[in-house]
KOLROBA-938774 format. One line per field, with one value per residue (C-alpha): residue number from 0; residue in three letters; x, y, z. Coordinates in steps of 0.5 Angstrom, whole numbers, plus 500, padded with zeros to 3 digits. Layout:
pase	[NUM ...];
segu	[ALA ...];
u	[X ...];
v	[Y ...];
w	[Z ...];
! end
This chain:
pase	[0 1 2 3 4 5 6 7 8 9 10 11 12 13 14 15 16 17 18 19 20 21 22 23 24 25 26 27 28 29 30 31 32 33 34 35 36 37 38 39 40 41 42 43 44 45 46 47 48 49 50 51 52 53 54 55 56 57 58 59 60 61 62 63 64 65 66 67 68 69 70 71 72 73 74 75 76 77 78 79 80 81 82 83 84 85 86 87 88 89 90 91 92 93 94 95 96 97 98 99 100 101 102 103 104 105 106 107 108 109 110 111 112 113 114 115 116 117 118 119 120 121 122 123 124 125 126 127 128 129 130 131 132 133 134 135 136 137 138 139 140 141 142 143 144 145 146 147 148 149 150 151 152 153 154 155 156 157 158 159 160 161 162 163 164 165 166 167 168 169 170 171 172 173 174 175 176 177 178 179 180 181 182 183 184 185 186 187 188 189 190 191 192 193 194 195 196 197 198 199 200 201 202 203 204 205 206 207 208 209 210 211 212 213 214 215 216 217 218 219 220 221 222 223 224 225 226 227 228 229 230 231 232 233 234 235 236 237 238 239 240 241 242 243 244 245 246 247 248 249 250 251 252 253];
segu	[MET TYR LYS GLU TRP LEU ILE GLU THR ILE GLY ALA CYS ASP ILE ALA PHE ALA ILE SER GLU ASN THR LYS ARG ASP LEU LYS ASN PHE ALA ASP GLU HIS ARG LEU ILE LEU PRO GLU VAL LYS VAL VAL ARG LEU GLY ASP ASP ILE PRO ALA ALA ALA GLY ALA PRO SER GLU GLU ILE ILE LYS LYS THR SER GLU PRO TYR LEU LEU THR VAL GLY SER ILE GLU TYR ARG LYS ASN HIS ILE MET LEU LEU ASN ALA TRP ARG TYR MET ILE GLU GLU GLN ASN TYR ILE PRO PRO LYS LEU TYR ILE VAL GLY ARG GLN GLY TRP LEU ASP ASN ASP ILE GLU TYR GLN ILE GLU ASN ASP LEU ARG LEU LYS GLY ARG VAL GLU ILE LEU LYS GLY LEU GLN ASP ILE ASP LEU ARG VAL LEU TYR GLU LYS THR MET PHE THR LEU TYR PRO SER PHE TYR GLU GLY TRP GLY LEU PRO ILE ALA GLU SER LEU CYS PHE GLY LYS PRO CYS ILE ALA SER ARG SER SER SER MET VAL GLU ILE ALA PRO GLY LEU VAL ARG HIS ALA HIS PRO LEU LEU LEU ASN GLU TRP VAL GLU GLN ILE ARG LEU LEU ALA ASP ASN PRO ALA GLU LEU LYS ASN GLU CYS ALA ARG VAL LYS ARG THR TYR LYS GLN SER SER TRP ILE ASP THR ALA LEU GLN MET ARG ASP GLY LEU PHE CYS SER HIS PRO GLU ILE MET GLU MET ASP GLU];
u	[500 506 509 503 502 509 509 503 505 512 508 503 508 512 517 519 522 526 528 535 540 539 532 533 538 533 527 532 534 526 525 531 528 521 523 520 521 523 522 527 528 530 533 530 532 527 526 528 526 522 517 516 511 506 505 509 512 509 511 513 518 521 523 526 530 533 538 543 540 540 534 532 526 522 516 517 518 523 526 528 533 531 534 541 540 537 543 548 545 545 553 555 551 553 560 563 560 558 552 550 546 538 535 529 525 520 515 509 507 509 509 514 517 521 517 521 517 516 524 524 519 522 529 533 539 534 528 529 535 531 524 519 515 508 503 508 506 510 513 515 519 522 525 527 532 534 536 539 546 546 541 542 538 540 535 537 534 531 529 532 532 529 530 538 537 532 538 543 538 538 545 546 550 547 550 546 547 552 547 542 541 543 550 548 544 551 557 563 558 554 557 556 556 554 547 549 555 554 562 561 555 558 564 561 556 562 566 561 558 565 568 565 570 569 561 562 566 562 555 559 561 554 551 556 556 550 545 538 533 526 520 519 526 523 517 522 526 520 517 524 525 518 519 525 523 516 517 510 507 510 508 501 501 503];
v	[500 505 503 505 511 513 512 516 522 522 522 528 533 538 539 534 536 531 531 529 528 520 521 524 519 514 517 518 510 508 513 510 503 504 508 514 521 525 532 537 535 540 538 542 541 539 544 542 547 545 550 551 546 549 546 542 535 529 527 520 524 528 522 518 524 524 519 518 515 515 516 514 517 514 509 502 498 493 499 503 497 497 490 493 497 491 487 492 493 485 485 490 487 480 480 486 486 493 497 502 508 507 507 510 508 513 512 509 502 500 494 488 491 484 484 489 490 483 482 488 485 478 479 480 483 489 489 496 498 499 502 504 510 511 517 522 530 535 538 531 529 536 535 528 531 536 531 526 525 523 520 514 513 505 506 502 507 514 519 524 522 528 525 526 534 534 532 537 542 541 540 533 529 523 516 514 509 510 509 513 520 520 522 528 531 534 531 531 533 526 520 514 506 501 499 491 492 491 492 499 501 499 502 509 508 507 512 518 514 513 519 525 530 528 528 535 537 534 537 544 543 541 547 552 549 546 551 550 550 553 550 557 556 549 553 559 553 550 557 559 553 553 560 559 553 556 564 564 562 568 573 570 572 579];
w	[500 502 495 491 495 494 487 486 490 486 479 482 486 483 488 494 501 505 512 511 506 507 506 499 497 499 495 489 489 490 484 480 482 479 473 476 474 480 481 484 492 497 504 510 517 522 528 535 539 545 548 555 558 563 570 575 574 577 584 581 576 581 585 579 577 584 582 576 570 562 558 551 548 542 540 543 537 533 529 535 537 544 545 544 550 554 552 554 561 562 559 564 570 569 565 568 574 574 576 571 572 571 564 563 556 554 548 546 545 537 533 534 540 542 548 551 557 559 558 563 568 568 568 575 571 569 574 578 573 567 567 561 563 560 560 561 561 557 563 565 559 559 566 564 559 563 569 565 565 557 552 548 541 538 532 526 521 521 517 522 529 533 540 538 537 543 547 544 545 553 553 554 550 545 544 537 532 526 521 516 518 525 523 519 526 529 526 531 537 537 539 535 536 531 532 532 536 543 545 542 546 552 551 549 555 560 557 559 565 569 568 571 568 561 562 564 559 553 556 556 549 547 550 547 540 538 534 535 529 530 526 524 520 517 515 512 508 505 503 500 496 493 491 488 484 482 482 479 486 489 483 484 492 490];
! end
């Protein structure tokens, strides 16, 4: 169904906007594979500014953020690769005899999720060390971002990877998969690990978790160098791209 929709859409549009260079390449490859004439494709950057949230965080979140923890945000489904984090925690606890910080998983339930919740509840190595948080208010998520040591994003594939950018907006380093668009978000600022290599994730996690000075310096570097993009910026990129490709639209507006 999606393939048919995309074929029809490509044939009907005069210009296409992609949210990353990787997505643009994917679109071109799809068009080539199906022998379609692809219109001009312009890449726009998604906004990552997070508006202030009203109200106060829940008592539960206040309590949970009182001890060191790591955070991963994203729908709980196979593509997000939460199983890598569960296996990393298992390895650190069992094989390295190391107790890592708590891990909070925030996201709505998706499909083909590898029974992540069941694994957490029924594995003594994970119970009490990894927790899924559901039904959060905006202010709760904001506080979780503000208080976390750093964030993790082990997804196999993304069109962009907004939680990575959100983490940086809060001045928090992120370890993300070395895959697809995730390497585009902040080259040299985001730390990367292969989505299938457990040793890389364990090494990167412990490098920051075990070295307070390194983590402090990394947080300062993120706050100093990351440039936020607003959703207004995104809209203006699309407007300018449209007017540049089709100036007659601007003339009609006048």
